[in-house]
C-alpha positions in Angstrom: 112.7 112.4 146.4 111.8 110.1 143.5 114.7 109.0 141.3 114.0 109.6 137.6 114.5 106.5 135.5 116.6 106.8 132.4 114.3 106.5 129.4 115.9 104.6 126.5 116.5 106.3 123.1 114.0 105.2 120.5 113.2 105.9 116.8 110.0 107.7 116.0 107.9 106.2 113.2 109.2 108.9 110.9 112.8 108.1 111.8 112.1 104.3 111.3 110.8 105.0 107.8 113.6 107.4 106.9 116.2 104.8 108.2 114.6 101.9 106.1 114.5 104.1 103.0 118.3 104.7 102.9 119.3 101.4 101.2 120.2 101.0 97.5 118.7 97.5 97.0 120.5 97.0 93.7 123.4 95.9 95.8 123.4 92.8 98.0 125.0 94.2 101.1 122.5 97.1 101.5 119.7 94.5 101.0 121.1 92.4 103.8 121.4 95.5 106.0 117.9 96.7 105.4 116.5 93.2 106.1 118.5 93.1 109.4 117.2 96.5 110.5 113.6 95.6 109.5 113.9 92.4 111.5 115.3 94.2 114.6 112.5 96.8 114.5 109.8 94.1 114.1 111.1 91.5 116.7 113.3 93.3 119.3 116.1 90.8 118.9 119.3 91.4 120.8 122.4 91.8 118.7 123.7 88.4 119.6 120.4 86.8 118.7 120.5 88.5 115.3 124.0 87.5 114.5 123.5 83.9 115.6 120.1 83.5 113.8 119.9 80.5 111.6 117.6 79.9 108.6 116.2 76.8 110.3 115.0 79.1 113.2 112.6 80.8 110.7 109.6 79.3 109.1 108.9 81.4 106.1 105.5 79.8 105.5 104.0 80.3 109.0 106.1 83.4 110.0 107.3 81.7 113.2 110.7 82.7 114.4 112.4 80.7 117.1 114.8 82.9 119.2 117.6 80.9 120.7 118.4 82.9 123.8 121.9 84.4 124.1 121.6 85.1 127.8 121.0 81.5 129.0 117.3 82.1 129.4 114.8 79.8 127.7 114.1 80.1 124.0 111.1 82.1 122.8 108.8 82.1 119.8 107.9 85.3 117.8 105.9 85.8 114.7 106.8 87.9 111.7 104.5 90.1 109.6 104.1 89.6 105.8 106.4 92.5 104.9 109.3 91.1 107.0 108.7 87.6 105.7 108.8 88.8 102.2 112.1 90.7 102.8 113.6 87.6 104.5 112.5 85.4 101.6 114.1 87.8 99.0 117.2 88.0 101.1 117.5 84.3 101.4 117.2 83.8 97.6 119.8 86.5 96.9 122.2 85.4 99.6 122.2 81.8 98.4 122.4 82.8 94.7 125.2 85.4 95.0 127.1 84.4 98.2 126.3 80.8 98.6 124.3 78.6 101.1 124.7 79.3 104.7 123.0 78.2 107.9 123.2 81.7 109.2 120.6 84.3 108.1 123.0 87.2 108.1 126.6 86.7 107.0 129.6 88.5 105.4 130.2 88.1 101.7 132.5 85.1 102.5 129.7 83.5 104.6 131.3 84.2 107.9 129.2 85.3 110.9 128.8 89.0 111.3 130.7 90.9 113.9 128.6 92.8 116.4 130.9 95.9 116.1 130.3 95.9 112.3 126.5 95.8 112.8 126.6 98.6 115.3 128.7 100.7 112.9 126.3 100.0 110.0 123.3 101.1 112.0 125.1 104.3 113.0 126.1 105.0 109.4 122.6 104.6 108.1 121.1 106.6 111.0 123.5 109.5 110.2 122.6 109.2 106.5 118.9 109.4 107.4 119.6 112.6 109.4 118.8 111.1 112.8 120.7 113.3 115.2 120.2 111.3 118.5 122.8 108.8 119.7 121.4 105.4 118.5 122.7 102.0 119.3 121.6 98.5 118.2 119.7 98.2 121.5 117.8 101.4 120.5 116.1 99.2 117.8 115.1 96.8 120.6 113.8 99.6 122.7 111.9 101.0 119.7 110.2 97.6 119.1 109.2 97.3 122.7 107.8 100.8 122.9 105.9 100.5 119.7 104.5 97.1 120.8 103.4 98.5 124.2 101.8 101.5 122.5 100.0 99.2 120.1 98.9 96.4 122.5 98.8 98.3 125.8 99.9 95.0 127.4 103.2 94.9 129.3 103.1 91.0 129.6 103.1 90.7 125.8 106.1 93.0 125.6 107.8 91.0 128.4 107.3 87.7 126.5 108.4 89.2 123.1 111.6 90.5 124.7 112.3 87.3 126.7 112.5 89.2 130.0 112.3 86.8 132.9 111.1 89.6 135.3 108.4 92.1 134.4 110.4 94.8 136.2 112.9 94.7 133.3 110.0 95.5 131.0 108.5 98.4 133.0 110.9 101.0 131.6 108.8 101.1 128.5 105.8 102.4 130.5 107.8 105.6 131.1 107.9 106.3 127.4 104.2 105.9 127.0 103.7 108.0 130.2 105.8 110.8 128.6 103.7 110.7 125.5 100.5 110.9 127.6 102.0 113.9 129.5 102.8 115.7 126.2 99.4 114.9 124.7 97.5 116.2 127.8 99.6 119.3 128.1 98.8 120.1 124.4 95.2 119.1 124.7 92.9 122.1 124.0 95.9 124.3 124.3 95.7 125.6 120.8 
C-alpha cells in the first residue's frame, strides 16, 4: 500500500491578495509587516533568512537578493519583481527616516532584530483578519511560493534552486499539490 505524503498548507491566490490587503499603510509597523509578507510570498525565504536579511544583501537597482543560508548550505541568489522592489524601497526610506538606519531590513521600532515568534504571531493575526480559516505558519508562505513557482514554470529544478534545497527529493512534495489540482480539474472537466 502506498503511503500518502502530507501536502503542505498553502495560500490560494485569493487568500494571498486578501492577506496583503489587511495592512493600514499610514502606520509604519503595518508597512513593515506587509513588506515582509510580500517578500516571503515572492522569494520563499525561511523565517531565519528573513529575520537575518541585511540591506546590503539586496540590490534595489538590479533586483538581486543574496540569501545567506541559515542551514549551513551555500548561499543562493534570487531576483525580485518590480512590485516587491518598490515596496522594499519605500520601506527602507521610511525605516531610516522614522526609526533610524539599520543593517537589518526588518527590525523592531528600537532597531533590534525581529523575534521569529513575533513574526509567526503577526502572520497568524493578519491571516485571521483576512478570514483565512486554515492553520497557517510562516513556512506556509514558503510552501505557497514554491507551489506557485512550480505551477508557473513547471520546472522542479528552478523551484529546488530558489528554495536552496540540496536534494531534489526535498522539493518533490510540491508536485503533489500540482497533481491534486490536475485531479480536480480532470474530474470537473466536461462534468457540468
